[in-house]
BASEFI-932472 format. One record per residue: residue in three letters; z, x, y of N, C-alpha, C in turn. Coordinates in steps of 0.1 Angstrom, whole numbers, plus 2048, in hexadecimal, padded with zeros to 3 digits. Example, Ala and Ser with C-alpha at 12.3 -4.5 7.8 and 13.67 -1.06 7.14 Angstrom:
ALA84E8847C784E87B7D384E8847DF SER8478807EA8478897F584F881800 
% end
This chain:
MET7B6D4140C7BBD4F40C7CAD4D410 ASN7D3D554087E1D5440B7E5D5B418 LYS7F0D5841D7F5D5E42A7F5D6D42A GLN7FAD7341F7FBD8141E7EED8841F LYS7E4D834187D6D894197D0D87426 LYS7D2D7B42C7CDD784397D2D81444 TYR7E0D834447E6D8C44E7E1D9B44B LYS7DFD9F43F7DBDAC43C7CDDAE442 ARG7C4DA44407B6DA54457B7DA5455 LEU7BFD9D45B7C0D9C4697C5DA946F TYR7CFDAF4687D5DBC46C7CADC646D GLN7C1DC74637B6DD14637ADDCE46F GLN7A9DC24717A0DBE47C7A6DC2489 ILE7B3DBF48B7B9DC24987BBDD149A LYS7BFDD848F7C0DE64907B3DED495 GLU7A8DE948F79BDEE493798DEB4A2 LEU79BDDF4A6798DDB4B47A1DE34BE LEU7ADDE64BA7B7DEC4C47B7DFB4C3 GLU7B1E014B97B4E104B77B0E184C3 LYS7A6E144CB7A2E1C4D67A7E174E4 GLU7B0E0D4E37B5E074EF7C3E0B4F2 ALA7C6E0F4FF7D3E145027DBE0950A ASP7D4E005107DBDF65187E2DEB510 VAL7EFDEA5127F8DE150B7F4DD250C VAL7F1DCE5197EDDC051B7E0DBD515 ALA7D6DC65157CADC450E7CCDC24FF LYS7D5DCA4F97D8DC94EB7DEDBB4E8 MET7E8DB74F17EEDAA4EF7E4D9F4EF ALA7DBD9F4F97D1D954FB7C8D944EE THR7C4D9F4E97BCDA04DD7C3D9A4D1 ILE7CFD9E4CF7D7D994C47D8D894C5 ASN7DBD844D17DCD764D37CFD6F4CF ALA7C4D734D57B7D6D4D37B3D6C4C4 LEU7B5D774BE7B1D784B07BAD6E4A7 LEU7C7D704A87D0D684A07CFD594A3 TYR7CED554B07CDD474B47C1D404AE HIS7B6D474AD7AAD414A87A8D43499 LYS7B0D4B4927AFD4E4847B9D4747B ILE7C5D434817CFD3D4797D1D2E47E ASP7CDD254757CCD174797D9D1047D TYR7E5D154797F1D0E47C7F8D14489 TYR7F1D1D48F7F6D2249C7F2D184A7 PHE7FCD124AE7FAD094B97FAD114C6 TRP802D1B4C7803D234D3808D314CE CYS802D3B4D4808D494D1806D514DE GLY811D594E0810D624EC81CD6B4EC PHE81BD744F6825D7E4F882DD7B505 TYR83AD7D503843D7D50F847D8B510 ARG844D9151C847D9F51E855DA0525 LEU85DDAA52186ADAD526868DB6532 ILE86ADB053E868DB754A874DB5553 ASN87BDC0557887DC055F891DB6559 ASP893DB654C89CDAE545899D9F546 GLU88CD9C547887D8E54787CD8D53D LEU87BD8153686FD7E52E865D77536 ILE85AD7E53884FD78541843D77538 ILE83BD6C53A82FD69532825D75533 GLY81FD78528815D82527808D7A522 PRO7FFD8251C7F3D7B5177F7D7150C TYR7F0D6550C7F3D5B5027E6D52500 GLN7E6D4A4F67DCD414F27E3D334F0 GLY7DDD294F57E2D1B4F37E5D15500 PRO7EDD0A4FF7F0D0250B7F9D0B515 VAL7F9D06521801D0D52C80FD0F527 ALA815D1B52A822D1E52582CD20530 CYS839D2252D843D25536840D3353C LEU841D3554983ED4254E849D4C54D LYS855D4754E861D5054C86BD48544 LEU871D4F53A87BD48532889D4A537 GLU891D3F53889ED4053D8A6D4A534 LYS8ADD5353B8B4D5E5358BED5A52A ASN8BDD6051F8C6D5E5138C6D5050E LYS8BBD495108BAD3B50A8ADD3B502 GLY8ADD344F78A1D324EF89FD3C4E4 ILE894D3A4DD891D424D188CD504D5 CYS884D514DF87FD5E4E388BD674E7 TRP894D624EF8A0D6A4F48A9D6D4E8 ALA8AAD644DE8B2D674D28ACD724CB SER89FD734CA898D7E4C389BD8B4CA VAL89AD8B4D789DD974DF8ACD9B4DD ASN8B5D924DF8C3D954DE8C8D994D1 GLN8C2D934C68C6D974B98BDDA24B3 GLN8B3DA64BB8A9DB04B78A4DAE4A9 ASN89FDA14A789BD9D49A890D9249B ILE889D9149087FD8648F886D7948D MET881D6F495887D6149487DD5848E ILE880D51483878D4747D880D3A47E VAL87AD30485881D23488878D18482 GLU87ED12478876D07471874CFB479 ASP87ECF748287ECEC48A884CEF498 VAL87BCF24A2880CF74AF88ACED4B5 HIS888CE04B2891CD64B989FCD64B3 GLN8A1CDE4A98AFCE04A38B5CED4A8 PHE8ADCF54B08B2D024B48BAD004C1 PRO8C7D044C28CFD024CE8C8D0A4DA GLY8C6D044E58C1D0A4F08B2D0D4F0 HIS8ABD064E789CD084E6896D044F3 ILE88CD0D4F8885D0A504878D04500 ALA876CF750486ACF050085FCF150B CYS856CFB50984BCFC513841CF1510 ASP840CED503837CE24FF83ECDB4F4 SER840CCE4F6847CC54EC840CC44DF ARG834CC74DE82CCC64D2830CD14C8 SER836CDC4CD83ACE74C4846CE24BB LYS844CE54AE84ECE14A4855CED49D SER84ECF849B854D0349584FD1049C GLU857D1B49A854D274A2858D3449A ILE851D3E49D854D4B499854D554A5 VAL85DD5E4A685DD674B185FD754AB ILE857D7E4AF857D8C4AA85AD964B5 PRO865D9D4B5867DA74BF85CDB24BF VAL857DB64CB84DDC14CC854DCD4D1 GLN854DD84C985BDE44CD852DEF4D0 ASP856DF84D984EE044DC851E0E4D1 LYS84CE1A4D284EE244C885CE294C7 SER864E274D1872E2B4D187BE204CB GLY875E144C887DE094C3882DFF4CD LYS87FE024DA883DF94E587ADEC4E5 ILE881DE14E6879DD44E7872DD34F5 LYS865DD14F585DDD1501858DC2503 ALA858DBA4F9852DAD4F9856DA64ED VAL853D994EC853D914E0846D8A4DE PHE842D894D1836D814CE83BD744C9 ASP837D694CF83CD5B4CD831D534C7 VAL833D4C4BC828D444B682FD364B3 ASP828D2C4B882DD1E4B6823D164AD SER828D0D4A5820D0449D823CF54A0 LYS81ACEC49E81CCDE4A0823CD8494 ASN825CE048982BCDC47D838CE247B ILE841CDB47484ECE047084CCEA465 SER854CF5465854CFF45A847D06458 SER840D09462833D10460834D1F45D PHE83FD25461840D3346084AD38455 ASP847D4344F850D48444850D58445 LYS855D5D43A856D6C439849D7343A GLN83FD6D434831D7343582CD73443 ASP82ED6944B82AD69459832D75460 ALA83FD7545D847D7F464842D8D461 GLU840D9045483BD9E45082DDA1456 GLY824D97455817D9945A816D9B469 LEU81ED9347081ED9447F825DA0484 GLN830DA447D837DB048182EDBC47F GLN826DBD47581CDC8473812DC847E ILE80DDBC481802DBB48C808DBF499 VAL813DBA49D818DBE4AB81CDCC4AC SER81FDD34A0822DE14A1816DE94A6 LEU80ADE34A57FEDEA4AA7FEDEC4B9 ILE806DE44C1806DE44CF80ADF24D4 TYR814DF74CF819E044D3817E0F4C9 TYR80CE0D4C1808E174B7805E244BC 
% end
């Protein structure tokens, strides 16, 4: 199955699971669990919540992660500061990359916005392979995380 079809199917599953849930953290945890177990190139996936101008770990799946990300450093902060999706083919070539796990090779970060457009978190996905993520991942994940503040 191609990525686009897979993300479309996962979006429908997640939408059904979340439609009666109001709690943001429960929604994040459900998204993590489903995606981590359904997409084979995900090594780690999780949310960093923007709390009091700090990126603090939220629900995640995979190896132990950094609990708090150094301000304005790394790919997650770049996503927040640029208010944009970040796709990094080789994290070791990204200036200021924060290596929570040295096995991570590529990464995608999706800003999570509330209904007013304010960034409340980022969804961070790592892969053990170089160049795992592309436009299809970005589009699929952006649609899925939009369900959090639906």
